[in-house]
MARSENU-337083 format. One record per residue: x, y, z of N, C-alpha, C, CB in turn; residue in one letter. Coordinates in steps of 0.05 Angstrom, whole numbers, plus 32768, in hexadecimal, padded with zeros to 4 digits. Glycine has a CB too. Layout:
REM residues N
XYZXYZXYZXYZa/...
***
This chain:
REM residues 365
7D137F687E867D217F4F7E887D0F7F3B7E987D3D7F527E97x/7D107F217E8F7D007F0E7E9E7D117F027EB47CF77EF77E8Bx/7D057EF17EC57D127EE77EDD7D2B7ED77ED67CFF7ED67EEDx/7D2C7ECB7EBE7D437EBB7EB77D5C7ECC7EB67D3F7EAE7E9Cx/7D597EE67EAE7D717EF77EAC7D7D7EFB7EC77D687F137EA0x/7D6D7F007EDC7D777F057EF77D837EEB7F037D617F107F09x/7D767ED57EFD7D807EBB7F077D9B7EB57EFA7D6C7EA47F00x/7D9E7EBC7EE17DB77EB87ED37DCD7ECA7EDE7DB47EBD7EB5x/7DC67EE37EE57DDA7EF47EF17DE67EE87F0B7DCD7F107EF8x/7DD47EDE7F1C7DDE7ED17F357DEF7EB97F2F7DC67ECA7F46x/7DE57EA97F1C7DF47E907F167E0F7E967F0A7DE47E7F7F01x/7E117EA97EF87E2B7EB07EEC7E3E7EBA7F017E277EC67ED7x/7E347ECB7F137E457ED67F287E4F7EC17F3B7E367EEC7F37x/7E3D7EB17F457E457E9C7F587E587E887F4C7E2C7E8E7F63x/7E557E827F327E667E6F7F257E817E7B7F1C7E587E637F0Dx/7E857E957F207E9E7EA27F1A7EA07EAD7EFE7EB47E8F7F1Ex/7E8A7EAE7EF07E8B7EBA7ED57E8A7ED87ED67E747EAE7EC3x/7E9A7EE67EC67E9A7F037EC57E847F0D7EB27EB67F0E7EBDx/7E747F207EBB7E5F7F2B7EAA7E6C7F3C7E947E4C7F3C7EBAx/7E617F3B7E7C7E6B7F4B7E667E637F687E6B7E617F417E4Bx/7E707F7A7E5C7E6C7F977E607E4F7F9F7E597E807FA77E50x/7E437F937E467E287F9A7E3E7E157F947E557E207F8B7E25x/7E187F7E7E627E077F777E797E0C7F8A7E907E0C7F5A7E82x/7E257F907E957E2C7FA37EAA7E1F7FBE7EA67E4B7FA67EADx/7E207FC77E8D7E157FE17E867DF67FE17E8A7E1C7FE97E69x/7DE97FCB7E837DCC7FC97E867DC57FC97EA47DC27FAF7E7Ax/7DD67FBD7EB57DD17FBE7ED27DD27FDA7EDC7DE67FAC7EE0x/7DE67FE97ED37DEA80057EDD7DD480187ED27E05800F7ED5x/7DCE80157EB97DBB80287EAC7D9E80207EB07DC180297E8Fx/7D9980077EB77D7E7FFE7EBB7D6F7FF97EA27D6F80127ECBx/7D7D7FF37E8C7D717FEE7E727D617FD37E747D867FEC7E5Bx/7D487FD57E7B7D377FBD7E7E7D3E7FAD7E967D3A7FAD7E66x/7D507FB67EA87D587FA77EBF7D4B7FB57ED87D787FA67EC2x/7D387FA87EE37D297FB37EFA7D3A7FB17F147D0E7FA57EFEx/7D377FC57F257D487FC77F3D7D437FB07F517D447FE17F4Ax/7D2A7FAB7F587D257F977F6E7D2F7F7B7F677D087F977F74x/7D287F707F4F7D337F567F497D517F567F467D267F4B7F2Fx/7D5D7F6D7F3E7D7A7F707F3C7D867F6D7F587D827F8A7F2Fx/7D7B7F7C7F6B7D857F7A7F877D827F5E7F927D767F8E7F99x/7D6C7F517F8C7D677F367F957D7C7F237F897D4B7F2C7F8Ex/7D837F277F707D987F167F637DB37F1B7F707D997F1C7F45x/7DB97F347F767DD37F3A7F847DD37F2F7FA07DD77F597F85x/7DBC7F307FAD7DB97F257FC87DBE7F067FC87D9E7F2B7FD4x/7DB57EF97FB37DBA7EDC7FB17DD87ED67FB17DAD7ED17F97x/7DE77EE77FA37E047EE47FA27E107EEB7FBD7E117EF67F8Cx/7E087F017FC97E127F0A7FE37E0D7EF47FF87E047F247FEBx/7DF47EE97FF87DED7ED5800C7DFD7EBB80087DD07ECE800Bx/7E037EB47FEF7E127E9C7FE97E2E7E9E7FF57E147E987FCBx/7E3B7EB57FF27E577EB87FFC7E597EC480177E667EC97FE8x/7E467ED5801F7E487EE480387E337EDF804D7E497F018031x/7E1F7ECF80457E097EC980587DFA7EE3805F7E147EBC8070x/7DF37EE480797DE47EFC80837DF67F0E80937DCD7EF38095x/7E107F0B80907E237F1A80A07E297F3680957E3D7F0A80A1x/7E2B7F4980A77E337F6480A17E4C7F6A80B17E1D7F7980A7x/7E627F7280A37E7B7F7980B17E7C7F9780B57E937F6F80A0x/7E807F9F80CE7E817FBB80D67E9E7FC480D77E737FC080F1x/7EA37FDB80CA7EBD7FE880CA7EBB800380D87EC87FEB80ADx/7ECE800980E87ED0802480F47EEC803080ED7ECD80228114x/7EEB804880E37F03805580D97F10806680F07EFD806780C1x/7F2A806380F37F39807581057F4A808780F37F4A80648119x/7F4380A180F47F5280B580E57F6B80BB80F57F4180CE80DFx/7F8180AD80EF7F9980AE81007FA680C981007FAC809980F7x/7FA380D880EA7FAC80F480E97F9A810280D57FCB80F580E0x/7F99811C80D67F86812A80C57F92814280B87F6D813280D6x/7F918143809D7F9B8159808E7FB8815780877F978172809Ex/7FC3816D807C7FE0816F80757FE8815A80607FF0816B808Ex/7FD68153804E7FDD813F803A7FE7814E80217FC5812D8033x/7FFD81448015800881527FFD7FFB814A7FE38026814C7FFBx/7FE881377FE47FDB812E7FCB7FC381407FC57FD281117FCEx/7FBA81407FAC7FA481527FA47F8A81427F9C7FAD81647F8Ex/7F85812B7FA87F6D811C7FA27F55812E7FA57F6B81037FB5x/7F4781327F8F7F3381477F8E7F1A81427FA07F29814B7F72x/7F1781297FA97EFF81217FB97F0581227FD77EF781057FB1x/7F1E81287FDF7F2681247FFA7F29813F80097F4181157FFBx/7F1F814080217F20815880317F3B815D803D7F0C81578048x/7F4D8149803C7F68814C80477F7C815480317F7181328054x/7F73815480187F86815A80027F90817780047F7881557FE8x/7FA8817B7FF97FB381967FF97FA281A97FE87FD081957FEEx/7F92819F7FD67F8281AF7FC57F6781B67FD17F7E81A27FAAx/7F6181AA7FE87F4681AE7FF57F4681C680077F3E81958004x/7F3081D480087F2C81EA801A7F1781E380307F238204800Bx/7F1281C980337EFF81C080477F0881C780637EFA81A28044x/7EF681CE80747EFC81D6808F7EFC81BE80A17EE881EC8099x/7F1381B080A27F15819880B27F27819E80CA7F21818080A2x/7F25818D80DF7F36818E80F67F50818180F07F288181810Fx/7F66819080EF7F80818480E87F8F817D81027F90819880D7x/7F9D816781017FAE815F81177FC3814B810D7F9E8152812Ex/7FD88148811C7FEE813681157FE78119811D8008813E8121x/7FFB8108811B7FF780EC81207FEF80E7813D801180DD8119x/7FDA80D781417FD180CF815C7FE680BD81697FB680C1815Bx/7FE780BD81837FFA80AB81917FF0808E81907FFC80B481AFx/8003807C81957FFC805F81957FE7805A81AA8015804E8199x/7FE9806781C17FD6806381D77FB9806B81CE7FDE807381F0x/7FB7808281C07F9D808B81B77F92807881A27F9F80A781ABx/7FA3806F81907F9A805C817B7F90804281877FB080578167x/7F9F8038819B7F98801F81A87F7D802281B77FAE801581BBx/7F7A803981C47F61803E81D37F49803F81BF7F63805881E3x/7F4E804B81A87F38804C81947F32803181887F3F8060817Dx/7F47802081867F428004817D7F307FF681917F5D7FF5817Ax/7F357FF981AA7F247FED81BF7F077FF681BC7F2E7FF381DBx/7F04801081B87EE9801B81B57EDB8010819C7EEA803A81B4x/7EEA800F81867EDE8006816C7ED47FE9816F7EF380078156x/7EE47FD7817B7EDC7FBC817E7EC47FB981917EF37FAB8187x/7EC37FCA81A57EAD7FC981B87E937FD381AB7EB37FDA81D1x/7E957FE281957E7E7FEC81877E747FD881727E8480068179x/7E817FC181707E797FAD815D7E8A7FAB81447E5D7FB18155x/7E9F7FBB81427EB07FBA812A7EBF7F9F812A7EC47FD1812Ax/7EC07F9381127ED07F7B810F7EEC7F8381057EC37F6780FBx/7EEC7F9980F57F057FA280E97F0A7FBF80F07F057F9E80CBx/7F227FC580FB7F2A7FDF81037F3B7FEB80ED7F397FDF811Fx/7F34800280E37F41800E80CC7F50802780D47F2C801580B6x/7F6A802780D17F7B803E80D87F83804C80BE7F94803580E9x/7F7C806580BC7F81807480A37F95808B80A97F6780808098x/7FAA808C80997FBF809F809C7FC180B180837FDB809280A1x/7FC280CB80877FC480DE80707FE180DD80667FBC80FA8078x/7FE580E7804D800080E98042800380D88029801480E08057x/801A80DC801C801F80CF8003802580B18007803680DC7FF5x/803580AB801B803D808F801E8048808A803A805180888009x/804D8071803F80578068805A80758067805A804B804D8062x/80828078806A809F8078806D80A78060807E80A98092807Bx/80C1805A807F80CB8044808F80C3804880AC80E98041808Cx/80C5806180B580BF806880D180A1806280D780C5808580D7x/8090806980C38073806480C8806D804680C78062807380B2x/807A803880B68076801B80B5807E800E80CF8086800E809Ex/8095801780DB809E800C80F480898012810A80B9801780FCx/8080802B810A806D8033811F80528024811C80688052811Ex/8049802281038031801380FE80337FF681068029801580E0x/80497FEA8100804E7FCE8106804C7FC9812480687FC480FBx/80587FDC813380587FDA8150803B7FDC815B80697FF0815Dx/802B7FEF814F80107FF281587FFF7FDA81508004800C814Bx/80027FD081397FF37FB881307FF87FA181437FFB7FB08113x/80117F9D814B80177F87815D80097F8B817880357F858162x/80077FA381827FFA7FA9819B7FDC7FA381997FFF7FC681A4x/7FD07FAC81837FB37FA881807FAD7F8A817D7FA87FB78167x/7FBD7F7C816D7FB97F5F81697FBD7F4F81837FCC7F558154x/7FCF7F5881947FD37F4B81AD7FBB7F4C81BF7FEC7F5681BCx/7FAC7F6381BD7F957F6781CD7F7B7F5C81C07F917F8481D4x/7F7A7F5D81A57F627F5581977F6A7F4181807F537F6D818Bx/7F737F2981877F7D7F1781737F687F0E815E7F897EFF8180x/7F4F7F0F81667F3A7F0581537F2F7F1B81417F237EF98163x/7F357F3381477F2C7F4981367F417F5181217F257F628147x/7F387F5E810C7F4A7F6480F67F517F8280F57F3E7F5C80DCx/7F687F8780E87F727FA380E57F767FA880C87F8D7FA680F5x/7F6E7FC080C07F727FCA80A47F817FE580A77F577FCC8094x/7F947FEA80957FA3800380967FA28010807A7FC07FFE809Fx/7F9E802A807A7FA0803A80627FB6804F80677F858047805Ax/7FCC804C80597FE3805E805F7FF1806780467FF680508072x/7FE2806A80307FEE807380187FFE805D800A7FFF808B801Dx/801280657FFB802280527FEC803480427FFF803380607FD7x/803580287FFA80458016800A805780067FF780338003801Bx/807180037FFE80847FF47FEE80827FD67FF580A17FFF7FF3x/808C7FC57FE4808C7FA87FEB80997FA28006809A7F987FD6x/80B17FAE800D80BC7FA8802880AA7FB2803E80D87FB5802Ax/809E7FCA803A808B7FD4804F80737FC2805280827FF08047x/80697FB7803C80527FA5803E80597F8C804D80487F9E8022x/80717F818047807A7F698055807C7F6D807380947F5F8049x/80867F85807B80897F8B8097806E7F8D80A580997FA5809Bx/805A7F998097803F7F9C80A280327F8080A5802E7FAE8091x/80377F6F8091802C7F54809280387F4580AA80337F458078x/80527F4880AE805F7F3B80C580547F4480DF807D7F4080C4x/804B7F5D80E180407F6880F980247F5E80FF80407F8780F8x/80177F5380EA7FFC7F4880EE7FE67F5780DF7FF67F48810Ax/7FED7F6A80CD7FD97F7880BE7FC87F6680AD7FE67F8E80ACx/7FAD7F6980AF7F9B7F5880A07F967F6380847F817F5480AEx/7F917F7D80827F8A7F8980697F987FA480657F6C7F8D8066x/7F9D7FAB804C7FA87FC580467F947FD280337FC47FC4803Ax/7F8B7FEA80397F787FF980287F87800D80177F638007803Ax/7F80800D7FFE7F8A80227FEB7F7580227FD57FA7801C7FE1x/7F6380357FD57F4E80367FC27F58803E7FA67F3880487FCBx/7F50802F7F927F5680387F767F44804F7F6E7F5280217F62x/7F2C80507F797F1980677F787F0B806A7F5D7F2780807F7Dx/7F1880657F477F0B80677F2D7F1B80577F187F0880857F24x/7F1380597F007F21804A7EEB7F3C80587EE57F1180497ED1x/7F4E80497ED87F6880537ED17F66806B7EBE7F7A803E7EC5x/7F54806A7EAB7F51807F7E977F4580997EA47F4080767E80x/7F3480967EB87F2780AD7EC47F3880B97EDB7F0C80A67ECFx/7F4C80AA7EE47F5B80B27EFC7F6780CE7EFB7F70809E7F02x/7F7380D77EE47F7F80F27EE37F6B81087EE87F8B80F67EC8x/7F5181027EE67F3C81167EEC7F38811B7F0A7F22810E7EDFx/7F4281097F1B7F3D810B7F377F56810F7F487F2E80F37F41x/7F6E810D7F3B7F8781107F4A7F9D81157F367F8D80F87F5Cx/7FB081277F3C7FC7812C7F2A7FE281277F377FC681497F21x/7FE281227F517FFC811F7F5F800681027F607FFA812A7F7Bx/7FF580F07F597FFE80D47F557FEC80C77F417FFE80C47F71x/7FF380AE7F397FE480A17F247FD580887F2E7FF880987F0Ex/7FC4807E7F1D7FB580667F227FC9804F7F267FA3805F7F0Ax/7FDE804E7F177FF380397F198000803A7F348007803C7F03x/800580527F3F801180547F5A7FFF80467F6E801480727F62x/7FE580497F6C7FD3803C7F7F7FD3801E7F7B7FB780487F7Cx/7FD280167F627FD17FFA7F5C7FEA7FEB7F657FCE7FF57F3Ex/80017FF97F63801A7FED7F6C801A7FE77F8A80327FFF7F66x/800D7FF97F9A800B7FF47FB77FFA7FDC7FBD7FFF800D7FC5x/7FE47FD97FAE7FD37FC17FB27FE37FA77FAB7FBA7FC37FA1x/7FF27FA87F9680027F917F8E80177F8A7FA3800F7F967F73x/80237F9F7FAE80377F9A7FC4802A7F8C7FDC80447FB57FCDx/80127F957FE280037F887FF97FFD7F6B7FF27FEA7F987FFFx/7FF37F667FDA7FEB7F4B7FD380047F387FD37FDE7F4A7FB7x/801A7F427FC980327F327FC8803C7F2C7FE480487F417FB8x/80367F3D7FF7803E7F388013802B7F26802280417F538021x/80157F1F801580017F0E80227FEC7F1D8032800E7EFB8034x/7FEA7F37802D7FD67F48803B7FBD7F4A80297FE17F648041x/7FA67F4680347F8D7F4B80247F8C7F68801C7F747F438035x/7F807F6D80057F7E7F897FFC7F617F927FFD7F897F8C7FDFx/7F5E7FAB80067F457FB980077F477FD07FF47F3D7FC28025x/7F367FD17FDF7F387FE67FCC7F1D7FE97FBF7F4D7FE07FB7x/7F1480037FBB7EFA80087FB07EF980207F9F7EE6800A7FC6x/7EE1802B7F9C7EDD80427F8A7ECD80587F987ECF80397F70x/7ECC806F7F8B7EBA80857F927EA9808A7F7A7ECA809E7F9Cx/7E8F80887F7D7E7D808E7F677E7380AB7F6A7E65807A7F67x/7E6C80B77F537E6180D27F537E7580E87F4E7E5480D77F6Dx/7E8D80E17F437EA280F57F3E7EA280FE7F217EBD80E97F45x/7E8E80F67F127E8C80FE7EF67E9580E77EE37E9D81167EF1x/7E9A80D07EEE7EA380B97EDE7E8C80AF7ECD7EAE80A27EF0x/7E9380A17EB77E7F80957EA67E7780797EB17E8980927E89x/7E61806E7EA67E5A80537EAE7E70803F7EA87E40804B7EA0x/7E7E80447E927E9480327E8A7EAA80327E9F7E9F803A7E6Ex/7EAE80497EAC7EC3804A7EC17EBB80397ED97EC780687EC9x/7EA1803A7EE07E98802A7EF77E9C800C7EF07E7A802F7EFCx/7E9580047ED87E997FE87ED07EB77FE17ED07E8D7FE37EB4x/7EC77FF37EC67EE47FEE7EC57EF07FEA7EE07EF280057EB6x/7EE97FFB7EF37EF57FF87F0E7EEB7FDF7F1C7EEF80117F1Fx/7ED17FD87F187EC77FC07F247ED57FA77F1A7EA87FBE7F1Fx/7EDB7FA77F007EE97F917EF47F077F907EFB7EE67F917ED6x/7F127FA87EFF7F2F7FA97F077F327F9E7F237F397FC77F06x/7F1F7FA47F357F207F9A7F507F1B7F7B7F507F0B7FA87F62x/7F0B7F727F3E7F087F557F3B7F227F487F327EF17F4F7F26x/7F307F557F207F497F497F157F5F7F477F2A7F537F5A7EFDx/7F5F7F597F3D7F737F577F527F697F497F6B7F7C7F737F5Ax/7F507F3F7F697F447F2F7F7F7F447F3F7F997F537F157F82x/7F3A7F577F987F387F677FB17F257F597FC47F2E7F847FAAx/7F2E7F557FDD7F1E7F487FF17F087F5A7FFC7F307F3E8008x/7F0E7F747FFC7EFB7F8780087EF97F9E7FF47F057F918024x/7EDF7FA67FEE7EDB7FBB7FDA7EC77FCF7FE57ED07FAF7FC0x/7ED17FE67FEF7EBF7FFB7FF77EB4800B7FDF7ECC800F800Bx/7E9A800C7FDC7E8E801C7FC77E8480367FD37E76800C7FB9x/7E93804B7FCE7E8D80657FDA7E7D80777FC67EA680737FE3x/7E6E80897FD17E5F809C7FC07E6880B87FC97E4080987FC3x/7E7080C87FB57E7D80E27FBB7E6D80F27FCF7E8080F27FA1x/7E7B80FA7FE57E6E810A7FFA7E7281287FF37E7A81038016x/7E5E81387FF47E6081547FED7E6D816580037E4581607FE6x/7E88816480037E97817380177E9E818F800C7EB181648020x/7E9381A380187E9881BF800F7EB681C580127E8781D3801Fx/7EC281CF7FFC7EDE81D67FFC7EEF81C27FEC7EE981D78018x/7EE481AA7FE67EF281977FD67EF0819F7FB87EE8817B7FDAx/7F0481977FA87F02819D7F8C7EEB818D7F7F7F1D81957F7Ex/7EE681757F897ECF81667F817EBB81667F987ED681497F79x/7EA781787F977E95817B7FAD7E7881787FA57E9981967FBAx/7E7281747F8C7E5781707F827E5481557F767E4F81877F6Ex/7E4781427F837E4481277F777E3481287F5D7E3681157F8Bx/7E3B81177F4B7E2E81177F307E2180FC7F2B7E42811E7F1Ax/7E0880FD7F237DFA80E57F197DF280D17F2D7E0B80D97F06x/7DF380D77F477DED80C37F5B7DCF80C67F647DFF80C67F73x/7DC180B07F607DA580AE7F6B7DA580947F7C7D9080AC7F54x/7D9280917F8E7D9180797F9E7D91805F7F8D7D7880797FAFx/7D82805F7F777D8080487F667D9B80427F597D6A804A7F52x/7DA880577F4F7DC280537F417DD780497F557DCC806D7F34x/7DD780537F6D7DEA804A7F827DE6802C7F877DE7805A7F9Cx/7DCD80247F897DC780077F8D7DCF7FF67F767DA980037F93x/7DCC80017F5E7DD57FF27F467DF37FEE7F467DCB80007F2Cx/7E0280037F4E7E1F80007F507E267FEA7F647E2C801B7F59x/7E1A7FEA7F7B7E1F7FD57F8F7E197FB97F847E0F7FDA7FA8x/7E037FB77F757DFD7F9D7F6A7E127F947F557DE17F9E7F5Cx/7E1A7FA77F457E2F7FA17F317E487F977F3E7E357FB97F1Fx/7E517FA57F537E697F9D7F617E667F817F6D7E707FB17F77x/7E4E7F7B7F777E4A7F607F837E4B7F4B7F6D7E2E7F5F7F91x/7E3F7F4F7F567E407F3B7F417E5C7F377F367E2E7F447F29x/7E6C7F4C7F347E877F4A7F297E9B7F417F3E7E8F7F647F1Ex/7E957F457F587EA77F3D7F6D7E977F2D7F827EB57F567F7Bx/7E8E7F157F7A7E797F077F897E817F007FA67E727EEF7F7Bx/7E9A7EF97FAB7EA17EF07FC67EAF7F067FD67EB37ED87FC5x/7EB17F1E7FCB7EBE7F347FD97EAD7F407FEF7EC77F4B7FC5x/7EBA7F4D80017EAB7F5D80167EA47F7880097EBC7F608031x/7E8D7F7A7FFD7E847F937FF17E797FA580077E6E7F8E7FDAx/7E857FBD80097E7D7FCF801E7E6D7FE780127E957FDA802Dx/7E567FEC801D7E48800580167E55801A80267E288003801Cx/7E64802C80187E77803D80267E6D8059802B7E90803E8016x/7E80806C80297E7B808880307E648093801F7E948099802Dx/7E5380A3802B7E3E80B0801D7E2480A1801A7E4780B78002x/7E23808980267E0B807880237DF28086802D7E0F805E8031x/7DF5809580437DDD80A1804F7DD180B6803D7DE580AE806Ax/7DE280C880327DD780DE80227DCF80D680067DEC80F38021x/7DDB80C27FFB7DD580BB7FDF7DC080A57FDC7DEE80B27FD1x/7DC080927FF07DAB807D7FEF7D9180867FFC7DB680647FFCx/7D948098800F7D7D80A4801D7D6A808E80277D6D80B7800Ax/7D51808F80207D3D807D802B7D41806080227D2180868023x/7D53805C800E7D58804180047D728036800F7D5980417FE6x/7D7D804280247D97803A802F7D97801D80377D9F804C8046x/7D81801480447D807FF9804F7D837FE480397D667FF4805Ex/7D7B7FEB80207D7D7FD980097D9A7FD280027D6F7FE47FF1x/7DAC7FE4800A7DC97FDF80037DD47FC680107DD97FF8800Bx/7DC87FBD80267DD37FA680347DCE7F8C80257DC87FA5804Fx/7DBD7F8C80117DB77F7480037DCD7F6D7FEE7D9C7F767FF5x/7DD87F817FE07DF07F7B7FD07E0A7F7D7FE17DF27F8D7FB8x/7E0B7F907FF47E237F9580037E237F84801D7E267FB3800Ax/7E3B7F7F80287E3D7F6F80407E4D7F7D80567E497F54803Ax/7E517F9780537E627FA580667E5B7FC380657E807FA0805Fx/7E617FD1807B7E5D7FEE807B7E6E7FFA80907E3F7FF58081x/7E6F801580907E7D802480A47E6B802D80BB7E8B803D8098x/7E75802D80D37E67803780EA7E76805080F37E6580228101x/7E68806480FE7E74807C81097E7F808F80F37E8A8075811Cx/7E73808E80DC7E7B80A180C77E94809980B87E7F80BC80D3x/7EA080AD80AC7EB580A980987ECE80B880A17EAC80B1807Cx/7EE080BD808E7EFA80C880957EF780E480A27F0C80C9807Dx/7EE880F580957EE68111809F7EC9811980A27EF38124808Cx/7EB68108809B7E9A8110809D7E8980FC80AD7E8E81128081x/7E74810780B87E6280F780C97E5080E680B77E52810880DBx/7E4680D080C37E3280BF80B67E1A80BC80C87E3E80A480AEx/7E0B80A880C47DF480A280D57DFE809C80F27DE3808B80CBx/7DED80A081057DF3809881207DF7807A81227DDD80A18134x/7E07807181357E0B805481397DF08046813D7E1D804F8151x/7DDE8052814C7DC5804581527DB5804081387DB480568165x/7DB4805481277DA58051810E7DB1803B80FC7DA4806B80FFx/7DCC803B80FA7DD9802780E97DD5800B80F37DF7802D80E7x/7DD98007810D7DD57FEC81197DB87FE381177DDE7FEC8137x/7DA67FF5811B7D8A7FED81187D837FE680FB7D7780038122x/7D8F7FF480E97D8A7FEE80CC7D937FD180C67D99800280BAx/7DAB7FCA80D07DB57FAE80CC7DA17F9A80D77DD17FAB80D9x/7D987F9E80EF7D857F8C80FC7D6A7F8B80EE7D817F93811Ax/7D607FA380E67D467FA480D97D467F9580BE7D3E7FC180D4x/7D5D7F9580B17D5F7F8780977D637F69809A7D767F938087x/7D667F6080B27D697F4380B77D857F3880B67D597F3480A4x/7D997F4A80B97DB57F4280B87DC17F4080D47DC57F5580A7x/7DD97F3480D57DE87F3180ED7E037F4080E97DED7F1380F4x/7E117F4580FF7E2B7F5180FD7E417F3D81047E2D7F6A810Fx/7E587F4180F77E6F7F3080FD7E7E7F3D81147E817F2C80E4x/7E797F33812C7E847F4081447E807F2E815C7E787F5C8149x/7E917F3181707E8C7F2381897E777F3181997EA67F228199x/7E707F4A81917E5C7F59819F7E407F5181947E617F78819Cx/7E2C7F5181A57E117F4A819D7E037F6381917E017F4081B5x/7DF77F5F817A7DEA7F76816D7DD47F83817E7DDF7F6D8152x/7DC47F73818A7DAE7F7E819B7DBA7F8E81B27D9C7F6881A6x/7DCF7F8481BE7DDC7F9281D47DE87FAD81CB7DF17F8181E1x/7DF47FAC81B37E007FC581A97DEA7FDA81A47E0F7FBF818Fx/7DD47FD181997DBD7FE481947DB37FF081AE7DA77FD68184x/7DB07FDE81C27DA57FE781DB7DB87FFB81E97DA07FCF81EEx/7DD27FF881E47DE5800981F17DE7802581E57E017FFC81F1x/7DDD802881CD7DDF804281BF7DCB805581CA7DDC803E81A1x/7DD4806E81CF7DC2808281DA7DBD809981C67DCD808E81F3x/7DCA809781AE7DC780AC81997DAB80AA818D7DDD80A98184x/7DA480BF817F7D8B80BE816F7D9180AE81567D8080DA8168x/7D7C80A981467D808098812F7D7E80A881157D6B8082812Ex/7D8580C181167D8380D280FF7D9B80CE80EC7D8180F08107x/7D9780D780D37DAE80D780C17DBD80F180C67DA480D680A3x/7DD780EE80CB7DE7810580D27DFB810D80BC7DF6810080ECx/7DFB80FE80A77E11810180937E0F811A80827E1280EA8082x/7DF8812180787DF5813780667DE2814C80727DEB812E804Ax/7DE78165806D7DD5817A80757DD2818D805D7DE08189808Fx/7DBA818D80517DB6819E80397DCB819980247DB581BB8041x/7DD0817F801E7DE2817680097DFF817D800E7DDA81837FEFx/7E06818480277E228188802E7E29817580457E2781A68037x/7E41816B80447E49815880597E4E816780737E63814A8050x/7E49815980897E4F816480A47E6B815A80AC7E39815B80B8x/7E7D816C80B07E99816580B67E9B815C80D37EAB817D80B1x/7EAB814880D87EB0813F80F47EBF815481037EBF812480F4x/7EB98156811D7EC98167812F7EDD8155813F7EB781788142x/7EED816281507F018152815F7EF5813D81707F128165816Fx/7EDD8142817B7ECF812E818C7EC98115817C7EB5813A8197x/7EC3811881627EBE810181517ED980F381497EAF81098138x/7EED810481437F0680FA81387F1880ED814D7F158110812Ax/7F1680F781667F2780EE817B7F1780E781947F3D81028182x/7F0680D381927EF280CE81A77EFD80C581C27EE080B9819Ex/7F1580BB81C37F1F80B181DD7F2F80C781EC7F32809981D8x/7F3380DE81E07F4180F381EE7F2F80FE82057F49810A81DBx/7F3C8104821A7F2C810F82317F26812D822B7F3C810D824Cx/7F0F813682347F07815282307F1A8164823F7EEA81568239x/
***
């Protein structure tokens, strides 16, 4: 492809035109589409809408295990034999203390994740109370909650409490979804997102690549998220967790992962595209390149698995010439980190599971 092709990609995206499926497929497959000019074109879009800003997210695993769903990629699923640390719901005091720690580490958005099928009235009430406490202490920072299916009344109550975003990942295309879960449907997930949008809550929803989906499925989910105007889109890459029904990633190379990120940026130009779980192990030496199409990432690992050290992630952001969206100074955060800068996420193609020290950092020894 000549330079006009890449310039046209940026122009179409910035002007709000949706790419046709043939162009999307060429981006993913690399049919005459070179990677570096593709990344530069995606960066042009990212810079137009997001500047040089990187938004840091830190996940709080509010409870671990005991989930009745059989999502094949998840270590908490009833179908998983992964050796995770199981515990019940954390107290409000522990959650609030972890919010303080997350914001002090440079997080702009604090993400509370709850296992289970859906949010009961009791959980909505408890969550609303906690959200109000966090917002009272950190009014400028944002809160995102992932708590399974949410009804329209539940969404309205969370909005009233001050919730900024609700996460519920669609994970794959509607046609491929029965291959990754049998206890609920794609429509169940979509209904939760619609309930959040109707309540005035921003929606965070993304995908997991590497589960055996076709290129057409990647294109379909990217366009579906465009159609619902998802404000935040985490692009995750299947983590090889031993014991999960889906534990062997398929078809993921560093270049393909970057092409997926570029596609999501072109199709969702003003969204907060997040390079999500598995970035360390699948992007490897090309991980830093992900920040040119993406504008957000996770710090301190993922739901049940470790990621890179904080020091390495923060230095990567600075080395690439980006800034963080935070009241905390990036240089000060880097200087305060005492960890090494190694990649901690994968060990011989297997994920490293978090222990209680990682999952519940504010508990006293």
